[in-house]
Backbone bond lengths (Angstrom), bond angles and torsions (degrees), N, CA, C in turn:
res aa  C-N    CA-C-N  psi(-1)  N-CA   C-N-CA  omega(-1)  CA-C   N-CA-C  phi
1 M - - - 1.447 - - 1.532 108.93 -
2 Q 1.282 114.73 137.14 1.457 120.14 -178.17 1.525 109.36 -103.84
3 H 1.326 115.71 133.49 1.456 120.72 177.79 1.524 108.97 -103.21
4 I 1.290 114.39 132.66 1.458 119.15 178.56 1.525 107.83 -105.27
5 S 1.287 114.35 125.34 1.465 120.38 179.27 1.528 108.68 -104.99
6 I 1.299 115.00 122.25 1.462 120.15 178.03 1.521 108.20 -111.26
7 R 1.309 114.69 122.91 1.463 119.56 178.32 1.512 109.11 -100.95
8 K 1.292 115.07 127.48 1.460 119.55 174.17 1.514 107.49 -82.15
9 S 1.315 115.74 140.47 1.463 117.53 178.14 1.521 108.93 -68.93
10 Q 1.290 114.98 136.30 1.453 120.91 -179.94 1.522 109.58 -78.34
11 P 1.318 117.25 132.08 1.455 118.07 176.60 1.532 109.84 -64.75
12 A 1.303 114.80 142.44 1.462 118.91 -179.85 1.529 109.36 -67.13
13 R 1.298 115.56 141.77 1.454 120.37 179.05 1.517 110.32 -78.13
14 P 1.324 116.35 149.32 1.467 118.99 176.03 1.525 110.85 -60.55
15 I 1.321 115.74 149.94 1.455 122.18 178.61 1.523 107.68 -106.68
16 A 1.313 117.02 120.67 1.463 120.70 177.95 1.522 109.41 -71.34
17 L 1.325 115.77 133.32 1.453 120.92 177.45 1.532 107.32 -107.58
18 V 1.311 115.62 110.63 1.465 122.64 -176.27 1.521 108.38 -119.26
19 L 1.327 115.90 127.74 1.465 121.23 177.39 1.526 108.74 -119.27
20 D 1.308 115.96 127.76 1.470 121.88 179.24 1.525 112.06 50.94
21 G 1.331 116.51 39.91 1.454 122.01 176.53 1.511 114.76 80.57
22 E 1.329 118.44 2.38 1.465 121.54 -178.63 1.530 110.02 -115.88
23 P 1.341 117.57 123.89 1.463 119.19 178.36 1.527 110.48 -66.65
24 K 1.325 115.95 132.60 1.465 121.20 179.92 1.515 112.32 -108.58
25 G 1.351 116.69 -23.20 1.453 121.12 -179.76 1.507 110.88 165.00
26 V 1.322 115.56 -165.94 1.452 120.92 179.17 1.522 109.47 -130.60
27 L 1.324 114.83 153.82 1.458 121.97 174.64 1.520 107.50 -107.41
28 I 1.328 115.11 127.49 1.449 122.31 -179.96 1.523 107.34 -109.90
29 H 1.321 117.39 133.85 1.466 120.09 177.68 1.522 109.56 -60.36
30 D 1.310 115.29 135.54 1.456 124.17 -177.18 1.531 106.74 -133.88
31 P 1.323 119.35 152.57 1.470 119.56 179.14 1.536 113.53 -55.00
32 Q 1.331 117.85 -29.03 1.461 120.95 179.42 1.532 113.18 -93.81
33 G 1.312 118.38 -4.05 1.468 120.47 -178.85 1.511 111.02 150.66
34 Y 1.348 115.92 -114.06 1.461 122.26 -177.46 1.522 109.30 -133.30
35 R 1.317 116.55 126.11 1.461 121.80 177.27 1.527 108.60 -95.59
36 F 1.328 116.03 130.88 1.461 121.53 -178.52 1.523 110.08 -92.72
37 M 1.330 115.84 131.98 1.458 122.84 175.65 1.527 107.40 -120.47
38 A 1.327 115.82 111.07 1.465 121.30 -174.72 1.525 111.97 -75.74
39 V 1.339 115.13 147.81 1.462 121.35 172.99 1.528 111.08 -124.45
40 K 1.319 117.81 -6.93 1.468 122.47 178.51 1.523 109.02 -120.57
41 L 1.301 115.81 143.04 1.458 121.74 -176.25 1.526 112.89 -56.18
42 D 1.332 117.99 -40.55 1.467 119.41 -177.17 1.533 113.59 -70.84
43 A 1.332 117.84 -6.71 1.469 121.43 178.55 1.526 112.47 -106.50
44 F 1.328 117.68 -1.00 1.458 120.18 -176.44 1.518 113.36 -67.67
45 G 1.317 118.97 -13.37 1.451 121.92 176.89 1.517 113.15 -64.39
46 V 1.309 117.79 -22.37 1.469 121.65 179.52 1.528 111.92 -116.61
47 D 1.325 117.35 10.56 1.460 121.59 179.70 1.524 110.61 -58.90
48 G 1.326 116.26 130.57 1.454 122.10 177.53 1.514 115.05 86.81
49 Q 1.319 118.07 -9.85 1.463 120.16 -179.87 1.526 110.81 -73.82
50 V 1.333 115.09 150.92 1.465 121.28 179.35 1.521 108.14 -107.16
51 F 1.328 115.80 134.67 1.462 122.78 -178.58 1.520 109.82 -121.66
52 E 1.329 115.29 150.68 1.469 120.80 -179.59 1.519 112.77 -71.43
53 S 1.342 116.58 -27.25 1.463 119.72 -177.00 1.520 110.14 -146.31
54 V 1.319 114.99 164.90 1.458 120.92 175.89 1.527 109.53 -63.94
55 E 1.328 116.13 -38.55 1.470 120.70 -179.58 1.525 111.24 -63.26
56 A 1.334 117.23 -42.82 1.463 120.96 178.93 1.523 110.86 -63.41
57 A 1.309 116.72 -40.15 1.463 120.75 178.13 1.527 110.54 -65.81
58 T 1.313 116.50 -42.16 1.466 120.48 179.69 1.518 111.17 -60.35
59 E 1.316 116.92 -44.78 1.473 120.43 179.63 1.523 111.58 -64.55
60 A 1.326 117.75 -40.37 1.457 121.21 179.13 1.528 111.12 -65.86
61 V 1.313 116.82 -41.77 1.470 120.72 179.04 1.536 109.21 -67.44
62 R 1.304 117.23 -40.85 1.474 120.59 177.97 1.546 110.20 -59.99
63 A 1.322 116.83 -44.84 1.466 121.23 179.65 1.528 110.80 -64.15
64 A 1.325 117.48 -42.06 1.458 121.25 179.28 1.532 111.33 -64.67
65 A 1.334 116.31 -41.60 1.467 120.68 179.78 1.522 111.29 -65.81
66 Q 1.324 117.16 -38.30 1.464 119.92 179.48 1.519 111.65 -71.01
67 A 1.341 117.19 -31.71 1.452 121.33 179.77 1.534 112.02 -76.22
68 A 1.331 116.42 -23.91 1.474 120.03 -177.09 1.515 112.49 -74.18
């Protein structure tokens, strides 16, 4: 008898986005890239936005935090 093993792909874990030692939010994998979910008030300007890369999200969050 042959056993067939089917592995479900594991969902990617959120990526914590920390700037200068302070958590600003998390990046969730999205079909278009990474969706940012803010946890700090100074990062809410980019909450919900989708970025092509972690680096692009980091720069946007950094700019939003500096502007706040």
